[in-house]
C-alpha positions as CSV (number, residue, x, y, z in Angstrom):
1,M,93.6,100.5,73.3
2,L,90.6,99.8,71.6
3,I,91.6,98.7,68.1
4,G,88.0,97.0,67.1
5,L,84.4,97.1,67.3
6,Q,81.7,94.7,65.8
7,I,78.3,95.1,66.2
8,R,75.6,93.0,64.7
9,D,71.9,93.2,65.1
10,I,72.2,96.4,67.8
11,V,68.9,99.0,67.2
12,L,69.5,100.1,63.4
13,I,72.8,98.8,63.1
14,E,72.6,95.3,61.3
15,A,76.3,94.5,60.8
16,L,79.4,97.2,61.5
17,D,83.0,96.5,61.8
18,L,85.1,99.2,63.0
19,S,88.7,99.7,63.0
20,I,90.1,102.1,66.0
21,G,93.3,103.9,66.0
22,P,95.0,106.0,68.2
23,G,94.4,109.7,69.1
24,L,91.2,111.6,68.9
25,T,88.6,110.2,66.6
26,A,85.6,112.4,66.0
27,L,81.9,110.8,65.4
28,T,79.9,113.0,63.7
29,G,76.4,112.9,61.8
30,E,72.8,114.3,62.0
31,T,70.8,114.3,65.1
32,G,69.1,110.9,65.1
33,A,71.3,109.4,62.9
34,G,72.7,106.8,65.6
35,K,75.7,107.9,67.0
36,S,74.7,106.7,70.4
37,I,74.1,103.6,69.0
38,I,77.9,102.7,68.7
39,L,78.4,103.9,72.2
40,D,75.7,101.8,73.4
41,A,77.3,98.6,71.5
42,L,80.6,99.5,73.2
43,G,78.9,99.9,76.7
44,L,77.3,96.5,75.8
45,A,80.8,94.7,75.4
46,T,82.2,95.9,78.5
47,G,79.2,95.1,80.9
48,A,76.8,97.9,80.4
49,R,73.1,97.1,81.3
50,G,71.5,95.4,78.3
51,D,68.1,96.4,77.5
52,A,66.4,94.0,75.0
53,G,65.3,97.1,73.4
54,L,68.7,97.0,72.0
55,V,68.1,94.1,69.9
56,R,67.2,94.9,66.3
57,R,63.8,94.4,65.2
58,G,63.3,90.9,63.8
59,A,66.5,89.6,64.8
60,A,66.8,86.9,67.5
61,Q,70.0,88.3,69.3
62,A,72.2,91.2,69.5
63,M,75.9,91.2,69.5
64,A,78.5,93.7,70.3
65,T,82.6,92.6,70.2
66,A,85.4,94.9,71.6
67,V,88.8,94.1,70.7
68,F,91.4,95.8,73.1
69,A,95.4,95.8,72.8
70,P,96.2,96.4,76.3
71,S,100.1,97.2,77.4
72,P,101.8,94.3,78.8
73,D,101.9,96.5,82.4
74,H,98.4,97.1,82.2
75,S,96.2,96.5,85.4
76,V,93.5,94.5,83.6
77,W,96.0,91.5,83.1
78,D,95.9,91.2,86.5
79,L,92.5,91.5,87.2
80,L,92.2,88.6,84.4
81,E,94.6,86.6,86.6
82,E,92.3,86.9,89.8
83,K,89.1,86.1,87.9
84,G,91.1,82.7,86.8
85,L,90.7,83.8,83.1
86,A,93.0,82.5,80.4
87,Y,95.1,85.0,78.6
88,A,98.4,86.4,77.1
89,R,99.8,89.5,77.5
90,D,101.3,89.9,73.8
91,E,97.8,88.9,72.4
92,D,94.5,91.1,72.1
93,L,91.5,91.0,74.7
94,V,88.3,90.4,73.1
95,L,85.2,91.1,75.3
96,R,82.3,89.6,73.5
97,R,78.4,90.1,74.8
98,T,75.4,88.7,73.2
99,L,71.7,90.0,74.2
100,S,68.6,87.9,73.1
101,A,65.3,89.5,72.4
102,D,63.8,88.3,75.6
103,G,66.4,90.1,77.6
104,R,68.6,87.2,78.3
105,S,72.4,88.0,78.0
106,R,75.7,85.8,78.1
107,A,79.2,87.3,78.1
108,F,82.7,85.9,76.9
109,V,86.5,87.1,77.5
110,N,88.8,85.8,74.9
111,D,85.7,83.2,74.1
112,Q,85.7,82.1,78.0
113,A,82.0,82.5,79.3
114,T,81.9,84.5,82.1
115,G,79.9,86.8,84.3
116,V,78.7,90.4,83.0
117,G,80.0,91.5,86.3
118,V,83.4,90.6,85.1
119,L,83.0,92.5,81.9
120,K,81.8,95.6,83.6
121,E,84.9,95.4,85.8
122,L,87.1,94.7,82.6
123,G,85.3,97.9,81.1
124,E,85.8,100.0,84.2
125,A,90.1,99.3,83.7
126,L,89.4,100.0,79.9
127,L,87.5,102.9,79.6
128,E,85.9,106.0,81.1
129,V,82.7,107.5,79.6
130,H,81.7,111.1,80.1
131,G,78.5,112.4,78.7
132,Q,75.3,113.7,78.8
133,H,74.0,111.2,81.2
134,E,76.9,109.9,83.4
135,T,80.4,110.3,83.9
136,V,82.2,106.6,84.8
137,G,85.3,106.9,87.0
138,L,85.4,110.3,87.9
139,L,82.0,110.0,89.8
140,D,83.3,107.5,91.6
141,A,85.3,108.9,94.4
142,R,87.6,105.8,94.5
143,T,89.3,106.8,91.7
144,H,90.1,110.3,93.3
145,R,93.1,109.0,95.5
146,P,95.1,107.5,92.8
147,L,94.6,110.2,90.4
148,L,95.6,112.9,93.0
149,D,98.7,110.7,93.9
150,A,99.7,110.2,90.2
151,Y,99.1,114.4,89.6
152,G,101.6,114.7,92.9
153,D,104.3,112.3,91.6
154,L,103.8,110.5,95.1
155,A,104.3,106.6,94.1
156,R,107.6,106.9,96.1
157,Q,105.5,108.4,99.4
158,S,102.7,106.1,99.0
159,G,105.0,103.1,98.6
160,V,106.5,104.2,102.1
161,V,103.2,104.5,103.4
162,A,102.2,100.9,101.7
163,E,105.3,99.0,103.3
164,A,104.9,100.8,107.0
165,W,101.3,99.5,107.0
166,R,102.8,96.0,105.9
167,A,105.2,96.1,108.8
168,W,102.3,97.3,111.1
169,R,99.9,94.6,110.0
170,Q,102.5,91.7,110.1
171,A,103.6,93.0,113.6
172,R,99.9,93.0,114.6
173,E,99.4,89.5,113.3
174,R,102.5,88.1,115.3
175,A,101.4,90.1,118.6
176,D,97.8,88.6,118.0
177,A,99.1,85.1,117.5
178,L,101.2,85.2,120.4
179,R,98.4,86.2,122.5
180,A,96.3,83.5,121.3
181,E,99.2,81.1,121.9
182,A,99.6,82.7,125.5
183,A,96.3,81.8,126.3
184,R,96.2,78.4,125.1
185,S,99.6,77.8,126.9
186,A,98.0,78.8,130.4
187,A,96.3,75.2,130.8
188,E,99.7,73.6,129.3
189,I,102.1,75.4,131.7
190,E,100.0,73.9,134.6
191,E,100.3,70.5,132.8
192,L,103.6,70.8,132.3
193,T,104.6,71.9,135.9
194,F,102.7,69.1,137.3
195,R,104.4,66.5,135.2
196,L,107.8,68.1,135.4
197,S,107.5,68.0,139.4
198,E,106.5,63.9,139.2
199,L,109.6,63.7,137.1
200,D,111.8,65.8,139.1
201,R,110.5,64.1,142.5
202,L,111.4,60.7,140.9
203,D,114.4,61.8,139.0
204,P,114.4,58.9,136.5
205,R,117.9,57.8,135.5
206,E,118.9,55.9,132.1
207,G,118.7,52.5,132.5
208,E,117.7,52.4,136.0
209,E,114.9,50.0,135.4
210,T,117.4,47.5,133.9
211,E,119.6,48.1,137.1
212,L,116.4,47.9,139.3
213,A,115.0,44.8,138.1
214,E,118.6,43.1,138.6
215,Q,118.7,44.1,142.0
216,R,115.4,42.8,142.8
217,A,116.2,39.5,141.1
218,I,119.4,39.4,143.3
219,L,117.9,40.6,146.6
220,G,114.8,38.2,146.1
221,A,117.3,35.2,145.8
222,A,119.2,36.6,148.9
223,E,116.3,36.8,151.0
224,K,115.4,33.2,150.3
225,A,119.0,32.1,151.1
226,L,118.8,33.8,154.4
227,A,115.7,32.1,155.2
228,D,117.2,28.9,154.6
229,I,120.4,30.1,156.5
230,A,118.2,31.1,159.4
231,S,116.1,27.9,159.0
232,A,119.5,25.6,159.8
233,R,120.8,28.2,162.3
234,D,117.6,26.8,164.2
235,V,119.4,23.9,165.0
236,F,121.7,25.5,167.0
237,D,119.5,27.4,169.7
238,G,120.0,25.5,172.9
239,L,122.4,23.0,171.5
240,G,125.4,24.0,173.3
241,A,123.4,24.1,176.9
242,R,121.9,20.5,176.1
243,V,125.4,18.7,175.3
244,A,126.8,20.6,178.2
245,S,124.2,19.2,180.4
246,A,124.5,15.9,178.8
247,I,128.4,15.9,179.5
248,R,127.7,16.8,183.2
249,A,125.3,13.9,183.4
250,L,127.9,11.5,182.1
251,E,131.0,12.9,184.4
252,R,128.1,12.2,187.2
253,A,127.4,8.8,186.1
254,R,131.4,7.8,185.7
255,E,131.8,9.2,189.3
256,R,129.1,6.9,190.7
257,A,130.6,4.4,188.6
258,V,133.9,4.7,190.2
259,T,132.8,4.9,193.7
260,A,130.5,1.8,193.3
261,G,133.7,-0.1,192.5
262,A,132.7,-1.1,188.9
263,A,134.1,-4.1,187.3
264,A,137.9,-4.7,187.3
265,D,138.6,-3.9,184.0
266,G,136.7,-0.6,184.3
267,A,135.0,-0.8,180.9
268,A,132.1,1.1,182.1
269,V,134.0,3.7,183.5
270,T,136.1,3.9,180.2
271,R,132.9,3.9,177.9
272,L,131.2,6.8,180.1
273,A,134.4,8.7,179.6
274,A,134.7,8.0,176.0
275,A,131.2,9.2,175.7
276,S,131.9,12.5,177.8
277,E,134.7,13.2,175.4
278,A,132.7,12.6,172.3
279,L,129.9,15.1,173.6
280,D,133.0,17.5,174.4
281,R,133.9,17.2,170.7
282,V,130.5,17.9,169.8
283,L,130.1,20.7,172.0
284,V,133.3,22.4,170.1
285,E,132.1,21.3,166.4
286,A,128.6,22.5,167.2
287,G,130.2,26.0,168.0
288,E,132.3,25.7,164.9
289,A,129.3,24.8,162.9
290,E,127.3,27.8,164.1
291,A,130.1,30.6,163.7
292,A,130.5,28.9,160.1
293,V,126.6,29.3,159.3
294,D,126.4,32.9,160.7
295,S,129.7,33.4,158.5
296,A,127.6,32.2,155.5
297,A,124.9,34.8,156.5
298,S,127.3,37.5,157.0
299,A,128.5,37.0,153.5
300,F,125.2,38.3,152.1
301,D,125.1,41.9,153.3
302,F,121.5,42.0,152.9
303,E,119.2,45.0,154.8
304,P,116.1,43.9,155.5
305,D,114.0,46.5,153.7
306,R,116.2,47.0,150.5
307,L,114.3,44.6,148.8
308,E,111.0,46.5,149.6
309,K,112.6,49.7,148.3
310,T,114.1,48.5,145.2
311,E,110.5,46.9,144.4
312,E,108.8,50.5,145.5
313,R,110.8,52.5,143.2
314,L,110.4,50.3,140.4
315,F,106.7,50.3,141.0
316,D,106.7,54.2,141.0
317,L,108.9,54.5,137.6
318,R,106.4,51.9,135.9
319,G,103.4,53.9,137.0
320,L,104.5,57.1,135.9
321,A,105.6,55.6,132.5
322,R,102.0,54.4,132.3
323,K,100.4,57.4,133.0
324,L,102.8,59.3,130.4
325,N,102.4,56.2,127.9
326,V,105.9,56.0,127.5
327,A,108.6,53.3,128.3
328,V,110.4,53.6,131.6
329,E,113.9,54.4,129.8
330,E,111.9,57.1,127.9
331,L,111.0,59.0,131.6
332,P,114.7,60.7,131.4
333,V,114.3,61.9,127.8
334,L,110.8,63.0,128.7
335,R,111.6,65.1,131.4
336,V,114.2,67.3,129.5
337,R,111.6,67.5,126.6
338,F,109.2,69.0,129.3
339,A,111.9,71.4,130.7
340,E,112.5,72.8,127.5
341,R,108.9,73.0,126.6
342,L,107.9,74.9,129.3
343,R,111.0,77.1,129.4
344,A,109.7,78.0,125.6
345,V,106.1,78.8,126.8
346,E,107.3,80.6,129.4
347,S,109.5,82.7,127.6
348,A,106.4,83.4,125.3
349,E,105.7,86.2,127.4
350,D,109.0,87.9,126.8
351,S,108.4,87.3,123.1
352,L,104.8,88.6,123.5
353,K,106.2,92.1,125.1
354,A,108.7,92.1,122.4
355,A,106.5,91.8,119.5
356,E,104.0,94.1,121.3
357,A,106.8,96.7,121.7
358,E,107.3,96.0,117.5
359,V,103.6,96.8,117.4
360,T,104.4,100.1,118.9
361,S,107.2,100.9,116.9
362,A,105.5,100.0,113.5
363,R,102.3,101.9,114.5
364,A,104.4,105.1,114.9
365,G,106.3,104.4,112.0
366,Y,103.0,104.1,109.9
367,L,101.1,107.1,111.4
368,A,104.6,109.3,110.6
369,A,104.5,108.1,107.0
370,A,100.8,108.7,106.7
371,A,101.0,112.1,107.8
372,A,103.5,113.1,105.7
373,L,101.5,111.9,102.8
374,T,98.5,113.4,104.1
375,E,100.7,116.8,104.0
376,A,101.7,116.0,100.3
377,R,98.6,115.2,99.0
378,R,97.1,118.5,100.6
379,A,100.0,120.4,98.4
380,A,99.3,118.4,95.3
381,G,95.4,119.1,96.0
382,E,96.1,122.5,95.9
383,R,98.2,122.4,92.7
384,L,95.7,120.5,91.1
385,A,92.8,122.8,92.1
386,T,94.8,125.6,90.5
387,A,95.4,123.6,87.6
388,V,91.6,122.8,86.9
389,M,90.3,126.2,88.2
390,A,92.6,127.4,84.9
391,E,91.0,124.8,82.8
392,L,87.2,125.7,83.3
393,A,87.0,129.5,82.3
394,P,87.9,128.5,78.7
395,L,85.1,125.9,78.9
396,K,82.4,128.2,80.0
397,L,82.4,126.9,83.7
398,E,84.3,130.5,85.1
399,K,81.2,130.0,87.8
400,A,82.1,127.1,89.1
401,R,84.9,126.6,91.9
402,F,86.8,123.1,92.2
403,R,88.8,122.0,95.4
404,V,90.4,118.3,96.2
405,A,89.2,117.1,99.9
406,V,91.6,115.7,101.8
407,E,89.9,114.5,104.8
408,P,91.6,112.7,107.6
409,L,90.1,109.1,108.6
410,G,89.8,107.4,112.2
411,E,92.9,105.0,112.5
412,D,90.5,102.3,112.7
413,R,89.8,102.5,109.0
414,A,94.0,102.8,108.2
415,G,95.1,100.9,105.4
416,S,97.8,101.0,102.9
417,S,96.9,103.8,101.3
418,G,97.4,106.0,104.0
419,L,94.6,107.7,106.4
420,D,93.1,110.1,103.7
421,R,89.5,110.3,102.0
422,V,90.2,112.2,98.8
423,A,87.4,113.4,97.1
424,F,87.3,116.0,94.0
425,E,84.3,118.6,95.0
426,I,83.0,121.2,93.1
427,A,80.4,124.6,93.4
428,T,78.6,125.4,90.5
429,N,77.7,128.9,91.8
430,P,79.2,131.7,93.6
431,G,78.1,131.1,97.4
432,A,76.9,127.5,96.8
433,P,78.7,124.8,99.1
434,F,80.8,122.6,97.5
435,G,79.7,118.9,96.9
436,D,80.9,115.8,94.8
437,L,80.8,115.9,91.4
438,G,77.7,114.4,90.9
439,A,76.1,117.7,92.3
440,I,76.2,119.4,88.5
441,A,72.9,119.2,87.0
442,S,73.8,119.7,83.6
443,G,75.0,116.8,81.6
444,G,77.1,119.2,79.3
445,E,78.7,120.9,82.2
446,L,79.8,117.6,83.6
447,A,81.3,116.4,80.6
448,R,83.2,119.5,80.2
449,F,84.2,119.7,83.7
450,A,85.8,116.1,83.3
451,L,87.3,117.6,80.4
452,A,89.0,120.2,82.3
453,L,89.9,117.8,84.9
454,K,91.5,115.5,82.5
455,A,93.4,117.9,81.0
456,A,94.8,119.5,84.2
457,L,95.8,115.9,85.1
458,A,97.1,114.7,81.3
459,G,100.5,113.6,81.4
460,R,101.0,113.6,84.8
461,G,100.4,109.9,85.6
462,S,102.0,106.8,85.1
463,G,100.8,103.9,83.6
464,P,98.7,103.2,80.5
465,Q,95.8,105.7,79.8
466,P,92.2,104.4,79.2
467,L,90.0,104.8,76.0
468,M,88.4,107.9,77.0
469,I,84.7,109.2,75.5
470,F,83.3,112.2,75.6
471,D,79.7,112.3,74.4
472,E,78.5,115.7,73.4
473,V,81.1,117.7,75.5
474,D,80.0,120.5,73.4
475,Q,76.6,120.8,74.3
476,G,75.4,124.1,74.4
477,V,78.7,125.6,73.4
478,G,80.0,127.2,70.4
479,G,82.9,129.8,69.1
480,A,85.6,129.9,71.6
481,V,84.4,127.7,74.0
482,A,83.6,124.8,71.3
483,D,87.5,125.7,70.1
484,A,88.8,125.4,73.6
485,V,86.9,121.9,74.2
486,G,88.8,120.5,71.0
487,L,92.1,121.7,71.6
488,R,91.7,120.0,75.0
489,L,90.6,116.8,73.4
490,K,93.5,117.2,71.2
491,R,96.1,117.6,74.1
492,L,94.6,114.3,76.0
493,A,95.0,112.4,72.9
494,A,98.7,113.8,72.3
495,P,102.0,111.9,73.1
496,R,103.9,113.4,75.6
497,D,107.2,112.7,77.6
498,G,107.9,109.6,75.2
499,R,104.4,108.1,76.2
500,M,101.5,107.6,74.2
501,G,98.4,110.1,74.9
502,A,95.0,108.7,75.6
503,Q,92.6,107.3,72.9
504,V,89.6,109.7,72.7
505,L,86.4,109.2,71.2
506,V,84.4,112.1,71.0
507,V,80.7,112.3,69.8
508,T,80.2,115.9,68.5
509,H,78.0,118.5,66.7
510,S,80.8,121.2,66.8
511,P,83.0,121.6,63.5
512,Q,85.6,123.3,66.2
513,V,85.6,119.6,68.2
514,A,85.4,117.8,64.8
515,A,88.3,119.7,63.3
516,R,90.8,118.7,65.8
517,A,90.5,114.9,65.3
518,E,92.8,112.7,63.9
519,A,90.2,110.5,62.6
520,H,86.7,111.1,61.9
521,W,83.8,109.1,61.6
522,R,80.4,110.3,60.1
523,I,77.1,108.6,61.2
524,T,74.3,108.0,58.7
525,K,71.0,107.0,58.5
526,A,69.3,105.5,55.5
527,G,66.4,103.5,54.1
528,D,62.5,103.7,53.8
529,S,59.3,103.4,55.8
530,E,60.1,99.5,55.8
531,R,64.0,99.5,56.7
532,I,66.1,101.9,58.3
533,R,69.4,101.4,58.9
534,T,72.5,103.2,60.4
535,A,76.1,103.1,58.5
536,V,79.6,104.5,59.4
537,E,81.7,106.3,57.3
538,V,85.4,106.6,57.9
539,L,86.0,110.2,55.9
540,S,88.5,110.8,53.9
541,P,90.6,114.4,54.2
542,A,88.5,115.6,51.5
543,D,85.5,114.0,52.9
544,R,86.2,115.5,56.2
545,E,86.6,119.1,54.9
546,E,83.3,118.7,53.4
547,E,81.3,117.3,56.9
548,I,82.9,120.0,58.7
549,A,81.9,122.6,55.9
550,R,78.6,120.9,56.6
551,M,78.4,121.2,60.3
552,L,79.0,125.1,59.9
553,A,76.9,125.9,57.2
554,G,74.1,123.5,57.7
555,A,72.4,122.0,54.6
556,Q,73.7,124.2,51.9
557,I,77.5,124.1,52.1
558,T,78.7,127.2,50.5
559,D,82.2,127.7,49.3
560,A,83.1,130.4,52.1
561,A,82.0,127.0,54.6
562,R,84.3,125.2,52.8
563,A,87.2,127.7,53.4
564,A,86.3,128.0,56.8
565,A,86.4,124.0,57.1
566,R,89.9,124.0,56.1
567,A,91.0,127.1,58.0
568,L,89.4,124.9,61.1
569,I,91.6,121.8,60.0
570,G,94.8,123.9,59.6
571,A,94.6,125.6,62.9
């Protein structure tokens, strides 16, 4: 709700502070008194285009400040959050705009500097203007679908569609992510398969490097010992034959000595016999020594290629560890990790199939919910068209026809609000084709049509109602039609179902309209050729009666006009 408007140096207004209450407020006055200046000032504060011509002659700058008191659940607070502007839901919202004589403009929200575009967005959330030259809000087809949904009480169905849309979108995002992962994983699968095959071929075991190193040390020492034993055994090669030959030679020598008749004491024979016996003992002990050496060699249990195999295994393990940039003892763990990763990557195909099935299911759910919402919107559109048509005749728009077009959109334009384009369309004359609301040529007709639509929609929406401004909605009509206009403005502003009605400002020349207002402002212009100023007077009940009588009678107010004014006010 707009609760205050401060105007400084705008056109004919030097300084003006207005307090604005709820309900319907009428602005009246002679033509040219400056009623539009107040609306221009409000437009300036809410982001409308600012022209240097608005700055009062002789002033350095113009300023307009609009003070709003939005309800805590008003969407404007979310907009402030989005724009990063400080606010408190239990405090007023102050929009201020300055305009210098050279056309430069500055905008503020709660004394925080911002852009004019932000003021415009806030203004669009806070007020609607329906007048001679523009109808802000209703001409924007983006507002038609929310208005229809509110009229048809389709919040629950809209919520179902929005939830189905989120589920479909999330399913698509998950499937897209899995597809991208699958594309990236193709190379990874090849790499993992190759590395895993190397590890499977080697089949590394925990602690194997230490075991192989110890084996290599033992086998290396054993090989050297066996080489030494082999060198020692070489001494026995041919030794038996040589000793046996020596024994035979000694035997032959002893036999010759006996035959030749050696000395009486037989010393030579005896010594030859002793030598032969010694050699015989050598032969026996050499055999025992050879057997002992062979026994010592057999104790090593050494396979000739075992050391080579051990070293080859150790080299392979260490080479693969270097290639994979890990320690040898980590190879068994890495093998398990690669196998798990490969299974996970390969199972992603199953996950992708499941995700694609989820996309199909979510899509079907969304399309079914959207189709049901489309049918509900068409039914609500027919009811709304009937209600609006009932409002048109009393407002002297009986030749016009109104319809709500609910057109299906392609699936590529699906969204959280469904698969519909909703547009309010009108045909101004019999036989004329339907077109958008901008096809209404007359500003007065456009404002009255907006009033008819708002009257049909009244009380059917949820959430706070915006400030509505109707500028000379009664242009070109009078009598019963003007009274119908006033009655509908009154209905718009009236509370219903425990909720506040809309706050409505109407600029009017019609006494029938002004008589319906809760508050009445009279706009006057006074001064001389040097200085002319516009003033606003908040009328008391007596002054209000006099003003409506003036509107009825003109310059010469009669008792009959006053009586008629009282009758209008009391109607």
